[in-house]
C-alpha positions in Angstrom: -21.1 -29.0 -3.6 -22.9 -26.3 -1.8 -20.0 -26.2 0.2 -17.7 -25.4 -2.5 -20.0 -22.4 -3.9 -20.0 -20.9 -0.6 -16.1 -20.9 -0.7 -15.6 -19.5 -4.0 -18.0 -16.7 -3.0 -16.3 -15.8 0.1 -13.0 -15.5 -1.5 -14.6 -13.6 -4.6 -16.4 -11.3 -2.1 -12.7 -10.8 -0.2 -10.7 -10.1 -3.6 -13.3 -7.5 -4.7 -13.0 -5.8 -1.4 -9.6 -5.6 -1.6 -9.4 -4.4 -4.9 -12.0 -1.4 -3.8 -9.6 -0.7 -1.1 -6.6 -0.5 -3.4 -8.3 1.7 -5.7 -9.7 4.1 -2.8 -6.3 4.2 -1.5 -4.6 5.2 -4.9 -7.0 7.7 -5.3 -6.7 9.3 -1.8 -2.9 9.2 -2.0 -2.4 10.2 -5.9 -1.2 14.0 -4.9 1.6 12.1 -2.6 2.7 9.7 -5.4 2.7 12.2 -8.5 3.8 15.2 -6.7 3.8 18.8 -7.7 4.2 19.7 -11.7 4.3 23.2 -13.0 2.4 23.1 -16.2 1.1 25.4 -19.3 3.2 28.4 -18.4 3.0 31.1 -21.0 6.6 31.6 -21.8 8.9 30.3 -24.3 12.7 30.0 -23.4 15.2 31.6 -25.3 12.4 33.7 -26.7 13.3 37.4 -27.5 10.2 39.8 -26.3 9.3 43.4 -27.8 7.4 44.6 -24.6 9.3 45.0 -21.2 6.0 44.1 -19.2 5.3 40.3 -19.1 2.3 38.2 -18.0 3.0 35.0 -16.9 0.1 32.3 -16.4 0.6 29.1 -15.9 -0.8 26.2 -13.9 0.8 24.5 -10.6 -0.9 21.2 -10.0 -0.8 19.9 -6.2 1.1 23.2 -5.0 0.3 24.9 -2.1 3.1 27.7 -2.5 4.5 29.1 -5.9 7.6 31.3 -5.7 8.4 33.6 -8.9 11.8 35.1 -8.7 12.1 34.5 -5.0 8.9 35.7 -4.1 5.7 34.2 -3.5 2.8 34.5 -5.7 -1.0 33.7 -5.2 -2.3 30.2 -6.5 -6.0 29.8 -6.8 -7.9 26.0 -6.0 -7.3 25.0 -8.9 -3.3 25.8 -8.8 -3.6 28.6 -11.7 -1.5 31.9 -11.3 -1.6 34.9 -13.1 1.4 37.5 -12.2 2.6 40.6 -14.2 6.6 41.2 -14.1 8.6 44.0 -15.8 12.0 43.0 -17.7 15.1 44.9 -17.8 17.1 45.4 -21.0 19.1 42.0 -22.3 18.9 38.9 -20.5 16.3 38.0 -18.3 16.0 34.8 -16.5 12.9 33.7 -14.9 12.5 31.2 -12.1 9.0 29.4 -11.1 9.0 27.2 -8.4 6.1 25.3 -6.8 6.2 23.5 -3.7 3.0 20.9 -2.1 2.2 20.2 1.0 4.5 17.4 1.3 7.7 19.5 0.9 8.4 18.2 -2.9 9.2 20.6 -5.5 8.9 21.6 -9.2 11.1 24.1 -10.8 11.4 25.8 -14.4 13.6 28.4 -15.3 13.0 30.5 -18.7 15.5 32.6 -20.3 14.1 35.9 -22.1 15.4 38.6 -24.1 14.3 41.7 -24.1 
């Protein structure tokens, strides 16, 4: 009977160790699993704007590089960005692209009318 208890304790401790390792690996690699995401951009696609100067803010989670209309903009440690652009009269297309350290990317395109 004593050997049965020891065997159960060994197996359960190995299972707990394995579960702990799986949880640790998941949390360390979640950036790779979920990739880069552009969120909370203050633009609305298809909106009519009254002012030709637009302040664009948002968050690019897990991004190392954010490109706004073909030029790189600065991003803080949390992935937040803030940039001001000037719109031309009529139809404007604003493209935001975020790239992470693994080369994965996310892209959002907004169409504005000034």
